[in-house]
C-alpha positions in Angstrom: -85.2 30.4 22.4 -86.6 29.2 19.0 -84.6 30.6 17.2 -81.8 28.0 18.4 -84.3 25.6 18.3 -85.4 26.0 14.3 -81.8 27.1 13.0 -80.2 24.1 15.2 -83.0 22.0 14.0 -82.3 23.9 10.2 -78.3 22.1 11.0 -79.6 19.2 11.5 -81.3 18.4 9.0 -78.7 19.5 7.2 -76.2 16.8 8.3 -78.3 14.7 8.6 -79.2 15.1 4.0 -74.7 15.0 3.9 -74.5 11.8 6.0 -76.8 9.6 3.8 -76.5 11.6 0.6 -79.4 12.4 0.1 -79.9 15.8 -1.4 -80.3 18.8 0.2 -84.0 20.3 0.7 -82.6 23.5 0.4 -82.6 25.2 -2.7 -78.8 24.8 -5.1 -78.1 28.4 -5.9 -76.9 31.1 -3.9 -80.3 33.2 -4.9 -82.9 30.9 -3.5 -80.5 31.0 -0.4 -80.8 33.8 0.4 -84.2 33.5 -0.4 -84.6 30.5 2.5 -83.0 33.2 5.0 -85.4 35.9 3.8 -87.8 34.4 4.1 -87.1 33.3 7.9 -85.6 35.9 8.4 -88.7 37.4 8.2 -91.1 34.8 10.2 -89.0 35.7 12.7 -89.8 39.6 13.2 -93.0 38.4 12.5 -93.3 36.7 15.5 -91.8 39.7 17.0 -94.6 41.9 16.2 -96.7 40.2 17.0 
């Protein structure tokens, strides 16, 4: 449930930034984007084991 809420919130923030022509808070390079994905996945996995 938390993963779904987090994903929807991320999509909503991205869509809002695009709609308002605000620079995206995410890194603009593929390596930066992968870093965000890796950190999010690590957070979710750590939550499963704690």
